[in-house]
C-alpha positions as CSV (number, residue, x, y, z in Angstrom):
1,M,-18.0,-30.2,10.2
2,D,-14.6,-28.8,9.3
3,R,-13.3,-32.6,9.8
4,T,-15.6,-33.9,7.4
5,T,-14.9,-31.0,4.8
6,D,-11.4,-31.5,5.3
7,H,-11.7,-35.4,4.6
8,A,-13.7,-34.8,1.6
9,A,-11.2,-32.2,0.2
10,H,-8.2,-34.5,0.9
11,T,-10.2,-37.4,-1.0
12,A,-11.0,-35.1,-3.8
13,A,-7.3,-34.0,-4.1
14,L,-6.2,-37.7,-4.0
15,R,-8.7,-38.6,-6.6
16,N,-7.5,-35.6,-8.8
17,R,-3.9,-36.4,-8.3
18,E,-4.7,-39.8,-9.5
19,M,-6.6,-38.9,-12.5
20,H,-3.9,-36.2,-13.4
21,L,-1.0,-38.7,-13.2
22,Q,-2.9,-41.4,-15.1
23,W,-3.5,-39.0,-17.9
24,L,0.2,-37.8,-18.0
25,F,1.2,-41.5,-18.1
26,L,-1.3,-42.8,-20.4
27,A,-0.4,-39.7,-23.0
28,G,3.3,-40.6,-22.7
29,Q,2.4,-44.2,-23.3
30,E,0.6,-43.1,-26.6
31,G,4.1,-41.1,-27.9
32,D,3.6,-37.6,-26.0
33,E,7.3,-37.4,-24.6
34,R,6.5,-33.9,-22.8
35,A,3.6,-35.4,-21.0
36,Y,6.0,-38.5,-20.2
37,R,8.6,-36.1,-18.8
38,T,6.1,-34.2,-16.7
39,F,4.6,-37.5,-15.3
40,L,7.9,-38.7,-14.4
41,S,8.9,-35.0,-12.9
42,E,5.6,-35.2,-10.7
43,L,5.8,-38.5,-9.7
44,S,9.4,-38.2,-8.4
45,G,8.2,-35.4,-6.0
46,H,5.5,-38.1,-4.6
47,L,7.9,-40.6,-4.5
48,R,10.5,-38.7,-2.8
49,R,8.1,-37.9,-0.1
50,F,7.5,-41.4,0.1
51,L,10.7,-42.7,0.5
52,R,12.0,-39.8,2.8
53,T,9.3,-41.1,5.3
54,R,10.6,-44.7,5.2
55,M,14.3,-44.1,4.9
56,Q,15.2,-41.6,7.7
57,R,18.1,-43.4,8.6
58,Q,19.2,-43.7,5.2
59,S,18.6,-40.4,3.7
60,G,21.8,-40.5,1.5
61,D,20.3,-43.5,-0.4
62,I,16.9,-41.7,-1.1
63,E,17.9,-40.5,-4.7
64,D,19.5,-44.1,-5.5
65,V,16.2,-46.0,-4.5
66,L,14.3,-43.2,-6.1
67,Q,16.1,-43.7,-9.6
68,E,15.6,-47.4,-9.1
69,V,12.0,-46.9,-8.8
70,L,11.6,-44.7,-11.9
71,L,13.5,-47.0,-13.9
72,A,11.4,-50.1,-12.9
73,V,8.0,-47.9,-13.6
74,H,9.4,-47.2,-17.1
75,N,10.7,-50.7,-17.6
76,A,7.3,-52.0,-16.5
77,R,4.9,-49.3,-18.0
78,H,3.6,-52.1,-20.3
79,T,2.1,-53.9,-17.7
80,Y,-0.2,-51.2,-16.2
81,R,-3.7,-52.1,-16.8
82,V,-5.9,-49.1,-17.3
83,D,-8.7,-50.1,-15.2
84,Q,-6.5,-50.3,-12.1
85,P,-5.5,-47.0,-9.8
86,L,-2.1,-46.0,-11.3
87,T,-0.8,-44.8,-8.1
88,A,-1.4,-48.3,-6.4
89,W,0.7,-49.6,-9.3
90,V,3.4,-47.1,-8.7
91,F,3.5,-47.4,-5.1
92,A,3.6,-51.4,-5.0
93,I,6.8,-51.0,-7.5
94,A,8.2,-48.6,-5.0
95,R,7.5,-50.8,-2.0
96,Y,9.3,-53.8,-3.8
97,K,12.2,-51.5,-4.6
98,L,12.3,-50.2,-1.1
99,M,12.3,-54.2,0.1
100,D,15.2,-54.8,-2.5
101,F,17.2,-51.9,-0.7
102,F,16.8,-53.1,2.8
103,R,17.4,-56.8,1.8
104,A,20.7,-55.9,0.2
105,R,21.5,-53.5,2.9
106,S,21.0,-56.2,5.6
107,R,23.0,-58.7,3.5
108,S,25.9,-56.5,3.3
109,D,25.6,-55.8,7.0
110,V,25.7,-59.5,7.6
111,F,28.9,-59.6,6.0
112,N,30.5,-56.4,7.6
113,D,29.7,-58.1,11.2
114,A,31.6,-60.8,12.7
115,L,30.0,-64.1,12.0
116,D,29.9,-66.4,15.1
117,D,27.7,-69.0,13.4
118,T,27.9,-69.5,9.8
119,A,25.1,-71.9,9.8
120,E,22.9,-68.8,10.3
121,L,23.9,-67.3,7.2
122,F,22.5,-70.4,5.1
123,A,19.4,-71.1,7.4
124,E,17.1,-69.5,5.1
125,P,16.7,-69.6,1.3
126,E,18.1,-66.8,-0.7
127,L,14.9,-65.4,-2.5
128,E,15.1,-63.5,-5.8
129,P,13.2,-60.2,-5.0
130,A,12.5,-59.5,-8.6
131,Q,10.9,-62.8,-9.0
132,A,9.1,-62.4,-5.8
133,S,7.6,-59.1,-7.0
134,R,6.5,-60.8,-10.1
135,D,5.0,-63.8,-8.3
136,L,3.0,-61.4,-6.0
137,S,1.9,-59.4,-9.2
138,K,0.6,-62.6,-10.9
139,L,-1.2,-63.8,-7.6
140,L,-3.0,-60.2,-7.1
141,D,-3.9,-60.5,-10.8
142,E,-5.7,-63.6,-10.4
143,L,-8.1,-62.4,-7.7
144,P,-11.2,-60.5,-8.2
145,D,-11.2,-56.6,-8.1
146,R,-13.2,-56.8,-5.1
147,Q,-10.4,-58.5,-3.0
148,R,-7.4,-56.9,-5.4
149,L,-8.2,-53.5,-5.1
150,P,-8.6,-53.5,-1.4
151,I,-5.1,-55.3,-0.7
152,M,-3.3,-53.1,-3.1
153,H,-4.7,-49.9,-1.6
154,V,-4.7,-50.9,2.1
155,K,-1.8,-53.3,2.4
156,L,0.5,-52.1,-0.3
157,E,-0.3,-48.5,-0.5
158,G,-1.0,-48.0,2.9
159,L,-4.3,-46.1,2.4
160,S,-7.0,-46.4,5.0
161,V,-10.0,-48.5,4.8
162,T,-12.0,-45.1,4.5
163,E,-9.8,-43.8,1.5
164,T,-9.9,-47.3,-0.2
165,A,-13.8,-47.5,0.1
166,K,-14.1,-43.9,-1.3
167,M,-11.5,-44.7,-4.2
168,T,-13.1,-48.0,-5.1
169,G,-16.6,-47.3,-4.5
170,L,-17.0,-50.2,-2.2
171,S,-18.3,-49.7,1.4
172,E,-15.9,-49.9,4.5
173,S,-16.9,-53.4,5.3
174,A,-16.7,-54.6,1.6
175,V,-13.1,-53.0,1.9
176,K,-12.4,-55.1,5.1
177,I,-14.0,-58.2,3.9
178,G,-11.9,-58.0,0.6
179,V,-8.6,-57.6,2.4
180,H,-9.5,-60.3,4.6
181,R,-10.6,-62.9,1.9
182,G,-7.8,-61.9,-0.5
183,L,-5.2,-62.8,1.8
184,K,-6.8,-65.9,2.5
185,A,-7.2,-66.6,-1.0
186,L,-3.5,-65.5,-1.6
187,A,-2.2,-67.9,1.2
188,A,-4.3,-70.7,-0.4
189,R,-2.7,-70.1,-3.7
190,I,0.8,-69.8,-2.1
191,R,0.6,-73.1,-0.2
192,G,-1.1,-74.6,-3.2
193,A,2.2,-73.6,-5.2
194,R,4.6,-75.4,-2.9
């Protein structure tokens, strides 16, 4: 019973955090500068923890990546849709910025290492991370909510199926099906775009 109570309390805390951050963000969108500063300050704490767990070997770069994420959130604030969870939107941006950081880091490591086979360097086409991020957003927007939301929460934000079900109001099996069918639909769209 303690486990159920803890889980319910955790889920309620997640929901409250979501609603609080969304309220601050939307108030900021309406011109409330104090609410927007509070939003950015609170969001920084959440993002810092998120980045710290993923950048243990690059802890000196956490603040730089954090600033990149906050700037991206600020610059993309007009793209946020009120009907979608704010934290999923923010953490998707954070994941893209984190991928950008690791890509740039791996590229610089390539140039710092001795190159035995330069053909290997040019074997893969250069991908523009920002364009890839925009493309993924557009593809996700084309999916129905029952597929888009499970993918965003489970695959991009890293929530469990159970947490996603509680957050979206879908059953756990609907979340699993949504992820499976959504990924299948995304793959078909990507193949069709080539």
